[in-house]
Residue, then its C-alpha position, 0 to 999 in steps of 0.5 A: m500500500n502506498k503511503i502518502l503524507i498530506v501537509e495542509d493546515d486547513i482542516e477541512i481540505n486536509q480531511l477531504i483529501t484524506k477521505y478520498l485518497k483512503k477510498e482509493g486504497f492509500d495509507i494516509h498520514s496528515a500533518y497540519d503544520g511544517k514542524e509536524a510534517l518534518s517530524y513525520i518525514s524523519n520517522h516514516e517512509y512515504q511514496l508521495a507528499i502533498l504539500d501546502l506552501m502557507l503553513p504555520h511554524i515552518e513554511g512549505h518551501e522549507v519543508l520541501r527543501n528538507i524533503r529534497e535533501k533526503k528523499t526522491i519521492p514525488v511532491i505535489i504542491l497544493s497552494a492558493k498561490d497561483r502566480e507563474m513565479d510561485k509555480i516556477m519557484g516551487l518546481e525549482l525547489g524540487a516539486d514534481d507537480y503544482i496544483t492551485k486552489p480551488f481544485t477538483i478532487g478528481e484532478l488531484i487523485a489523477r495527478v497522485k496516481a500519475q506521480l506514483r505510477r512514474y515513481t514506481e516505474f523508475n524504482s522497478d528499474a532498480s529491481g534487477s540483479e544485474a547493473v545497467i549503467l549508462k555512461h557519458g563522460e564523467l557521468e554515470l546513471n545506474l538504472n538499477t540503483f537509481e543512482v547518478t554519479v559525476a566524477g564519482r560523486i553521488k548526485t541526488l535527483t528527483a524521479k523526473e530529473f532522473g527520467i530526463l537524464k535517462l532520456f538523453l543518455a539513452n538517445p545521445a544523438r537526438v535533439f528533443t523539443k520541450s514537448q517531446i521531453f514532457e510527453s516522454v517523461w511526464r507521459e502526458e500531452s504537453i502544454s505549449d506555454d508550460n515552463t515545467v521542462m525548462v525549470h527541471i532542466n535548469r535544476l538538473r544542470a545545477k546538480i550535474e554541471k560544473d558550470p550550469s551557465n555553460p552546460v556540458y552534458i545537457q545543451t540548448v539547441w536554440g530554436f529546437g530544444y535540448k541535446l546531450g553534449e559531448g561530455 
């Protein structure tokens, strides 16, 4: 049974989400402030977190930073902040999805299942006994252990960052548009004005490139998209 942490200080919203996700067969823990959320994260293993940003005691961005320091689980932000910059900031800090309030419970459940499906698929790649490693320059990606190293140093990636990197390393000669990357990694139809791919690539570059402003591994092809560099 997948275990989900809901971090939402609005009691009615928290209980509503809990009610419907339990109906879907999920094991739910509910936190109502940032301090309580960090305690849960330290003492339990979750497959997904739903996180509000405006929380008592410790705000949501700090909770997200803490999760990303320790975990690769999907994080869905659920927030009343609907400005584009708020969404970009959330994604840059490590969120995998961003849903604005008001929302429909049907959409939330669909996004939860989609995130869990991808997370499970990535982790199932790591279940084999024989290592499958993609290499490029000093970069190594292990499909079995979900581990990425650069010059021997381990880099902690989210599931989507891992998916993007895997896509490039498995197709070293190909140029991908943002839409193609989104549809391949997110497995949803791309939205033309969506900044999600750009934000995730910038975040990935910050982790694997010596100089993210002059990337070696993931290079921009102006007017087209992105490609794997020479390494």
